[in-house]
N, C-alpha and C positions, 0 to 999 in steps of 0.2 A: 769628283766623281770619276770612276774608272769603268772600263768595259771588259766583260769577260769574253773569251774567244767563242764560247758555245752560243750559237744562235744570236750573237750580238746582244745578249742579255746585259743589262746595265747594273753594275754594282754601285750603290750609293754609299758615299763616305759618311753621310749624316742624314737624319730624317728631316730634310728640308722641304720646302714647298714642292720641289720637283719630285721628291720621294712620295709625298702624299698624293700628288697628281697622278703618278704612275700607279699607285695602289688603287685609287678610285677608278682609273681608266681600265686597267688590266685585271684588277682583282688581286694583284700581288706586287710586291717590290722586294728587292734584295738589299740587305744591309750588310756592308763589309765589316769585319772585325766586331761582330755583335758580342762575341766572347773572345778574350785574349787567348793566345796559345797556352798560357799557364792555366786559365780557366778550363779550356778544353781538356788539358791533361788531367786536371782535378776531377772532372766529370767522368772521364774514361777510367780513372783509377777507382772511383766509387762504383762504376759499373761492374768492375771485377769483384769488388767487395760485396756488392749486392748479390751477384751470381754465386759467390761462395757461401752466402748465408751469414756473412759477418755483420750485416746491418739488420738482421731479423728475418723472419720467415716470409717467403713469397708464396702465396697460394696459386694453384693452377686451376684454370677454367677449362671445361671441355669434358667429353665423355671418357677420356683415357687419362684422367688426372692421376689415378693411382699408379698406373704404369709409368707416367712421367716422374712421379715422386721416387719410384724404385730406381729408375734410370739415373735420377739426380743423386741418390745415395751412392750408387755404384761409382759415379764420377767423382764424388767427394772422397772416395777411397784413394784417388790419385790427385790430391790437391796441388801437387807441384805442377800439374798440367793446366796452365791458365787457359789454353786454347780450348780444351775439352769443357772446362767450366763455363766459358762464355758461350759455347755453341749449344748449350742447353736451351737458350732462350732466343726468342724472336723479338718480343716486346714486353717490357715491364711497365705496368701502369702505376702512377703515383709515386715515382721514386723520390719526389721532393718531400715526402712524408718521413723519410728515414735518411736521406743523403743531404748533408750540408751543402755539397757542391751543386746538386740539382736545385736545392732551395735558393741558393744564391743566384743561380742562372735564371730562376723564375722572375727575379726582380733586378736583373742586371741593368745598370743605368742607361746604356745605349739602347737596350731593348725597350725599357720603359719610356724613354724619350720618343721612340718611334710609335709606341702604342698610344701615348697621349696625343700624338699628331693625327692618328687615323681613327681613334675612338673618342677621345675627349679627356678631360682632366681627371676623371675618377674612373679607375680601372681595377677590376678584380679578376683573379685567376681561379679556375675551378678544376684544372686537370693538368697533369704532366704525363708524358709517355717517353720511355727510353727504349729506342730501337737498337737492337744488336743483331744486325743482319749479316751473318757470316756466309761463306760461300755456299751457294745452292739454296739458301733460304728464300721464301717467296715474298712478293710485294703485296700491295693492296689494290683491288680493282677500283674503277672509277667510283668516286663518292664525293659527297659534300659534308663537311663537318657539321653544318647546321642541322642536317638530318638526325644526327645522333645527340647533339647538344642544342636544343632549340632555345633561342633567345627571343624575347618579345619585341625587341627593337632592331633586330638584324645586325647586332653589333659584334657577334662572335668573330674573333680574330685568332688565327693560329700563328705561332712563331716556331718554325721548323729550323733547328740549328744543326748544321753539319758538324759532326765530331770527327769525321774523316773526310778527305776530299770526295765529294759525291760525283759519280760519273755514270754514264749510260751503262757501262759494263758492270758496275757494282750495285746498280739498282736505285739511281737517283729519282727524285720526284719528276713527274710529268704534269703539266698544267694545260688547261684550255683557257687561254687568255680571254677575258671579257665574259666568261660564262656566268659570272656572278650578277651581271647587270639586271637581268629580268627579275631577280628576286624570287625565282621559282624553285621549289623543292621537288626534284624529280623522283619518280617511283624507284623502288629497289626490289631486287630479287636475289635468290640464292644463286651461287655460281660454283662450278666444279672445275674451273680452269686451274691447272697445276701451277701456273705462274703466280697465283694469288693465295693468300691465307684464307682462313675460314670466314672472313667478313663478307657481307653481301656486296652487290654492285648496283650502282645507279644505271638506269637505262631510259630510253625514249626521250633523249635530249637532242636538240638540233645541231649537233656537232659530230664530227668523225675523228678517228684516230689521226687522220692527216692534219687536223687542226692542232694537234698536241705539240707542245714544246718541252724538250727535256731541260731540266734546271740543273746544269752541271756547275758546281760551286766549290770553292776551297773550304777546308775546315775552318770553323769559326764564323762563317757567314750564316746569316739568317734569312730564310724565305718567310716573309710576313704576308699572310694572305687572308682574304675574306672568307667567312664561313660558308658562303654560297658558291665559292669557286670549285668547279669540278677538277679533281686531281687524282692521280694514281701513282703507283710505283711498280716496277717489275722486279723479277728475281735478281739476286746477286748471281752473276754468271758462273761463279765457281772458280774464278781465276784471279780474283783481285782482293783477297782478304775481307775485311769488314766494311760495312757501310753503316757506321753507328750515327745516330741522330737523336736529338732531344726535341720533342714536340710538345709545346705548352699551349694551353688555350685560355683566352681572356675575353672579357666583355665589359660593357659599361656598368659601373656600379649602380647607376640610377635604375637599371632594369632588373626586374625579378627574373629568377631562373627556374622555370618549370621543368627541370631536367628529369626528376623522378615523379611518379604518380602522387597526387595530393594525399595528405594525411587524412585519417578518418575525420569526416565532417568538414574538410577544407575544400573550398571551391578552387577549380583549376586557375582561376584568374588571380588568385593570391598565393598559389603554390610557389615556394621559393627555396631552392637548394642552398643550404648555408654552410657547406663544407668548402669554404673559399679562403683565398689569401688576397688581401688588399695590396696592390703594388704601386698605386699612385692615388693621391687625392684623399677624399673622404667617402665613407660608406653611408649613404642616406638611410640604410636599414640596419645600422649598427645596433639599434635597440633590440633587434631580433637575436643578437648573439651569433656565435658560430658553432658548428658541430664537427666532430671528428668522425666521419662516416667511412670514407674509403680507406682501404689499406693496400699495400703493394700486392699486385697480382700479375699473372702472366697469361696472355691470350694463346689459344691453340693455333698452331701453324700448319695443321693438316697431318703432321707426322703421326699424331695419335688419334686422328679423326676429328670430326666437327659435330657440334650439337645441331640436330636437324629436327 
């Protein structure tokens, strides 16, 4: 086990008992070399291919989707400019659907080992997000992932993998250690803070910004954290290139996933989102089959406005 310089945060070399204890105590733990340098390069290469449209269409969400599409077409007229291509996007959802490198990262052995340590032997994934935060791009306000992806057994776990060295200057994660312990989902509200994208913010929790810890980590490191942990990120300051990251979400396969509204005639108690990928163990609900529902899409970053 090694130690980072930032805030004395500990980087674990393996998902051992100390790693699991830190996760349970603080709501997060850091895994060194979750992806190898070669794997990081492969994901970043596929990020460019995604943004170029080489891996298929990416839909845009938000009120100014048409203007974004027009801007994208203009950029594609200068395809030699990789920088311009990447700067079109803040975050692409579900890259694992079309990128082999992102799909491989979803089930990377070191990450799966950590997940079985903190979740259990049977683990399923339901989401991936590729963040491409170039200079000046916003972060996300305080939030809990479990607010957006509700699990019935509180097993939601995020794996946030740095694809560049993550620093305060380029918009690293900030966490409120221990904020997961109460198991409370805090209320959310709209926000107009220019530091953040169009997502809402959690509020009315018993912590302040003074309690927050920046998670500065080298590329390839994973922040593995509980779905109830309050966390945020700030803007890329505009002086430090990209802060790319791959964020994947997992939970226990034993638990149903009432992520979307129930189908017609279906009770919420048995609602179960089945667009999943098993990464460890067995699926007790395999008899339900799986569905290919979600497709790659891009969230609004306020440049084109927000849905209100």
